[in-house]
Structure formats: structure tokens, C-alpha cells
N, C-alpha and C positions, 0 to 999 in steps of 0.2 A: 504494500499500499504506499502511495507516495506521500511525502510530508508536504507537498504543495497542493494548491488549488488553483485551478484557472478561472479565477473570478475577480471582478473589480473590488468587491469588499474584502477579499483576502489580501489583495495587493496594497489597499489603502491601509490596512491593519498593519502590514509589514513596515510600510513607510512610517507609520505613526510611532513605530518602536526602533526606528533606525537611528543609531547614534550619530550618523553622518548626515541627517536630513537637512540640517540647516546650511550645509555648504553649498547645496544646490542654488541658493539665492545668491552665491558669490560668483555666478557665471551668467553670461548673457546667451540667451537661446535665439536663434533665427526663428522667424514667425511664419506660419502658413495659415491662411485664412483667419488671421487674427489670433492665433493660438501657437504656443511654442511647439516647435517640431518635435518628433521623437528623434533625437539625436544619438545615433549609434555609430558613429564614426570617429570617435576619439582616438582610434588607432591609426588614423590618417591626419587629422587635424583636430586638436582639442578645442574646446569652447574658450571664449575670451573671459578671463577673470574681470569682475567689475572693477578691481583695483588697477588694472592695467593702464587705464587712461591716465589717472592721477600720476602713476610712477613715471610715465613718459613726460607729462607736463612739468613735473619737478625738475627734470633734466633739461627740458627746453627753457624753463625759467632761469636756471643757473647758468646756461649757456649764454642766453640774453644778458644776464647780469655780471657775469664774470669773463666771458670770453675764454682765451686760453688759460687764465687764472683758475678756471674751474677744475683744472687738473688737481689743485690742491686746496682750492677754497669752496668748492661746491659742497652742498650737503652730504652728498655722497661722493668724496673726492674721486675723479676719474683715473688718477695715477694708480690708486690701490683698489679700483672698482671690483676686480675679480676676487679680491681676498674674502669678503663675507660669504661668498658663494661656497667656500669650502666646507663650512659647517652645515650649510644647507644640503649640499650634494652628498657628502659622505654618509649620512644615514640611509639615503636612498638606495645606494649601490653597495653599502657595507664596505666602507673604505675608511682609512685614516685621512684626516683632512689634508695632508700634504701629498696624497695620492691622487687627487682629483683637481680639476680646473675646468673653467668653461672657456672655449675658444672655437673660432673658425666654424665650418660646417661639418657634418658628419663624414661625408666621403673625403673631404680635404683631410680631416683628422686620421682616417683610415690610411691614407697615403702617407702622411708624415710619420705615423707610427710604424708603418711597414718599412720605412727607411731604417729605423732602428732595430726592428724585430724580425724582418724577413731577410735573413743573411744566408743565402744559399751557398753551399761549398761542397765541391766534389759530387758524391753519390746523393748527398742530402740537399735537395733543391725543390722538392715538391711540396705543394700546399693542399691540405685536406680540407674540404669544405662540404656543406650540404648542397645536394642537387636543388635547382629552383630556389636558390638564394634570391634575395631582392636584387634586381638587375644592376643597381649602382655597385653592389658588392661584387658581382660577377665581373663587371667592367674593371672595377679597381684590381681585382686579383689577376685578370687577364693582362692588363697593361703593366702591372708590376712584374710579372714573370717575363713578359716580352722585353721590358726595360733591362732585365738581367740576361737577356739572350736566349731564353728558352722558348720552346714552343708550347703554347698554352694548353693545347689538347693533351700534351704529354705531361706537363709539369703540374696540372691541376687535377687532383683525384676528387671526383664528386661522388658522395654517398647518396643514392637514390632510394625511394621506397621500393620494397620487393614487389615483384609482379602480382598485380591485382589489388595492391594496397595503396593507401593514401599518405600514410605516415612512415617516416624513417624509423626503422628498427635500430635502436642505438647499439645493440649487439654488433651490428655491421661496422660501426665506427671503431669500436674496440677490436675487432678482428683485424680490421686493416692496420690499426696501430701496432698490433702485436705481430702481424706477419710482415709488414712493410715499413715499420717505424724508422729503420735506418735510411729510408728515402726521403722522409718527411722533415722539412725544415719549420713548417708553420702549420698549426691548426687554426683555422679562422672560420668560425660558424656563428650564424644569427642565434642569439639566445633564445628568442622566440621566432619561429618561422612566420614570416609575414603572410604566407598564403593559406596554410593550414592552421595556424595558431598553436603549433606544438612547441611546448616548452621543453628544452633539452636539460639534461642533468649536467649542469656546467661544472660542478664539483668533480663528478667522476670523469668527465672528459678531460678536464685540466690535469687530473692525476695520471690518467692513461696516456695522454699526449707527452707530458713531461717525462714520464717513465720511459717513453720511446726516444727521448732525447730531443723533442720538438719544443718550440715556443708556442704557447697557447693564448689566443686572443678571441675576443667576442664583439660582434655588432649587437648592441643592445637597444636598437631603435625601438623595438616592439617589447622590450622588457623594462627599461628604466621608467619608474612610476606606475608600473603595471604588476610586477612580481617582486617578492622579496629577493634580494641579492646580497651575497657575502663575499665579495670579490677578494678582499684581502684574506679572509680566512680560507677561501677556496685556493689561494695561490695563483690566481689568474695572473698572466703576465702583463696584459694590457686590455683595454676595452674602449669603445667609444660609442656615443649615443647622440640622437637628436633631441630637441626639447620641444618640438611642436606637436607631438602626438599626445601621449598620456601626460606629459608635462605641461600642456596648455600654455605655451610661451609665444605663439604667434607663428605665422607662416614664414619658413625659412630662418627662424630664429637661431641664435647662437647655440652650438652643440657642446658637448663635454667629453673629457677623456679620463681614464683611469690608468696609471702606471704604478705597478707594484713597488713597494718601497725598496725591494732587493734590486731594482733597476734605477731607482730615482736618484741614487747618489753616484751613478756610474758616468762620469763625465767623458769617458771614452767611447760611449755608444755613438755610432754613426747617427746623425740627425741633420735635417735641413733646418739650420738655424735662423732665428729672426731676433730683433731688438728686444722684444718683450720677454724673451726666454733667458736673457742675460742676466746675471746676478744683479739685482736691483740696486745694490750698493754701489755699483760701478757703472750702471746703465748710462747715466747722464754724463760721463766722462768721455763718451763718443770715441772710444778707443778701438783699435783693431784688436782681433783675438778673442773670440766668443768664449765666454765662461759661464757655463748653464747654471741656472738657479737649481736648487734642490727640489726633487719631486717633480710632480707632473708639470709645475710651472716652467721647468726647463724646456718643455716642448712648445711653449707659447711662441708666436712669431710677431704678432702685431698687438698694438694697444687695444684695449677693450672697446667692442661695438656698443657704446653706451645704451642707445635707445633700445636695442633689442634685448640687451642684458637687464634693462629696467623691468620690462615685462616679465622676463624670466625669473628675476628675483621676486616679484609679486606673487607669481605662481608657486615658487618653491616655499614661500612663507606659508601659503595655504597648506602644502603637503606637511610642513613642519607642524602646524596646528592639528592637522588630522592624524598624522602618524601612520607609516606603512602597516603597523599591525592591524590597525582598525580598517584601513583601506583594504588590505588583503582579505580580512574576514568578510567584509561586505562583498567584495568581488566575488568570492567563491559562491556565496549564497545567491548573488544577484545573476552570475552566469548559470548556476545550476537551475535557477527559476526560469531563465530564458531557454534553457535546453528543454525543460519540462514543457513549457508553453508551445515552443515550436513543434515538438514531438506530438503533443496533444492535438494541435490544430491539423498537422500533416496526417495523423492517423485517422482523423475524423472528418476530414474534407475531401470529397471526391474530386479527382483531377489534380491533386497536390501530392507530388512525391518528392520529399526532401530528405536528403541524407547528410547529417552532421558529420564532417570529416575531422573536426577537431577532437583530440583525445577526450573520452568521457572521464578519465581520472582527473580530478581537480589539481592534483599535484603536478600534472603533465600539461597544464594550459593556464592561461591568464585570463583576461577579460573577453577574449574574442571567441566567437563561434563562426565557423565557416560552413555555409549551407550550400551543399552541392544540389543544384535544381535540376532533377531529371525531367526534361520534356517542357518545362515552362520557361526557364532561361531568363533572358533580358527582358521579356515582357512582364514577368513577375516583378522585377526590380522597378521597372518604370511605373507599374501600378502602385507599388509601394511608395515611391516618390510622390506620385500625384495625390497621395492621401497624407503627405507630410512627414514621412518617414526618410531620414536621411542615413543611408547605409553606404556601402561600398561594393562596386561590381568589379569582378576579376575574371577575365577570360579564362577558359571558354564558358563556364557556367557556375560561377561561384559567387555568392553574396556573403560579404564579410560583415558581421554585426558585432559591436564591441560595447557593452553597457559599462561606462566608466563610473567607478563607485563614488566619486566626488560630486557628480552632477546628474547621474541617472537614478531612476527610482523603480520601485517594483511596479508602480502604476504605469510607467512608460513600458515596462516588459509586457504587462497585461494587454495594454493598448496596441503594442506591436502585434500581438496575436489576433486581435480583433481586425486590425488593417490587413494581416496576412490572409485571413479568411476572406475579407472583403475584396482582396486584390485578385484572388482567384476567381471570385464570380465576375468581376470586370473583365 
């Protein structure tokens, strides 16, 4: 017997008892026919925090008031603007403060980190990644191996789902590392797969990869702000993430990196250096000879993009108040309820055949469910959109929906089920 009920009364009762319910008011929802949309695409672009506008206005006012002197006289001095982010980011990814910093964009950061951590030599030159990684990751890996003079088809080992399956069996990752580990220089995997929503066991993958002699890094675009992470304790070598999905920091906003402390003091690591990564005590001496700052800051290149970081900070402060423990607990319940509602509607509606390809095990997924739409396809997605549901379509026939715990409700999930049934009729 299910613990859930597919009814408006049940959903409203769950929302009434939700510890995070008040955070919904701190986000701005697009409108459809005068009502807030059902916004289930926080895995692509999170909603705008209500505090974002004021955060940017503060920096605009200080720019107008101080000009260049805002670097030191602004209310949030721009010279040290990145520093408060450390204590906000570290709990989200399970790191020490010096192991994280906000900078650049996600794919740029992957490239810069690979300069340091993809060091092919002799037989050990291959990269192990998941098949159907996000295209930007694929392009980054392909171009990196070509830069080093290798054929991407030979140098990149992709782990794909077994025949007839949608998810990657992690045992296949460990088998490759055990049998071909001496060929692999780098393991580079998306912590949560963007297409299926599969959450990988990053701790075990890190241990297996390092045991084989490889460096291990993760793209956490779909994991940061979504699932609990312990990058330091897991011994992950490096990681990168964006801030515009679950972290609600605006389109194309500043990204972030993690570099484990075991590498953070290694000034001899290859890196493409920039001014802001130099030791801040000598930065303004303007001298030749790069001396990297300690920790993740030593990978910085340029000074802070203040306007995008202002929004990022506003969102991270919401996460600090909510706490990842409470966010994770609600995420599991909300996603499980969504799974129940989708299955209930699919099973009871003629002409609707939906297969959820995201793992059913809550420990193997985050807030996302990927719906494989047999027979209905893009028409179903368009009908949902016409009823005020903002989701995400991925070719050839998958609808991705992600109930974000900070601003989505159980009532949203129930209403999605109502619109899903209506979309079939239309």
C-alpha cells in the first residue's frame, strides 16, 4: 500500500507540514493565464530569488558612488569579493573553505582544471567517462585529448548502459578500472547524468579510479545544490559546477571549482595562470613570475564578475538558511511523490505510456525524473506547456522534470498530474 495519495487535499496537507514551505515566497515564478506556472525545470535554469535585484542594485550604486575605488570601498569590496563565497560553497559540496572558489563558467573551468589534472604519459593517456555525457563535457574531453595529440575515438573510453537498459551499471566502471587502469590517466564523470538523472557513487568511483592510478574529477552541474556531496572526505581530486541550475543564480552565472587540499599547495602543477590566481600579497606589484595562491584560489584567472556573483551570493545565502540536510529530505519526498503521481496517471489513463528511466532508488537520484514517452512524444510536452507546465524536452522522446525543494510544492506535483491527464485528452 502506498504512503501517498494522488489528491489535492493530501498535497495541501503535506505542504502545510513542510519545513521549507516559506522559502517558496523567496522566488519569482513566471505566470501563465495569471497564475504561477508549474516550474519543473530547475535542473536547467533555476528561478530568480526575490533578493537578486537588490543584490545587483547594491553593486550598481557602489559602482556609481566609488568608481574604481569600489574595489576597496564598496560595501562588499570587489578586490576580495570571492572570499565570502567560500564558507557558503563549502557546505554545499562537502569541502574545506580553501578548496572551493567561484570563477569563470563551467566548461572553461573544466578546461583549466584539465590543464593541471589530465597529464597523459606513455601508456597512461586515456580518459574514462560516461556515454551520453552532457555535450559540453564531450566536446571538452575530445578537444583536450586532441590537444595532446591523441585520437579521441581511441583515447576516450565511454561506459554505456548495457543492451536494452537505460542506466549505466556502475560495475562496468569498476571492471574497466580494474582491467585497464594502467591505460587511464583521468576519470571524468558527471556526478548526476543530465539525461537520465542517474546519481553515481562518487566515493566508490574515486576510490577505484585512484587505486588504478588515475586522477578523478567530476562535473557537478546537476549535483551541486541538488544532492549531498562530501568531496573532501571522498578524496575527489577536482570538480567543477555551474550555478544557474539548482543554485538559482541566473543564466550563465559564475561557476565554481573544487580542488582537494592535497593538490592546493602544489605550486608545481601545470596550470594556465591568470592575475587573480597569483598570491594576493604580491598581486599588485605587477611583477613577472606567477606565484599561485594556496588552494582553489590559485586557479583563478580574472577578477570577480561582480554582478553575476551578487546574484549567486543572494542564492547561496538562501541555501545556508535552508541547509542541505532539510533540502535533501524534502527532495526525496517530493521526487517520490512525483514518481507516484506520474505512475498513477500513466497506469489509469488510456493512451498514455510513460516509462520513468531515472533510478527508483532514492539514493541513486536527485530531484530529477526523466519520463520516456512511448508513442506521445513532443505532442505531450507541448500540451503540458500549453497548460502552464515548464519542463524540459530532450530528443528523441524524454521529458525531464525536476521538483526543486526550495520552491516547488506537493501541490505543484499533484497539479502536474492533473495537467498530464488533461494533456493526453488534448
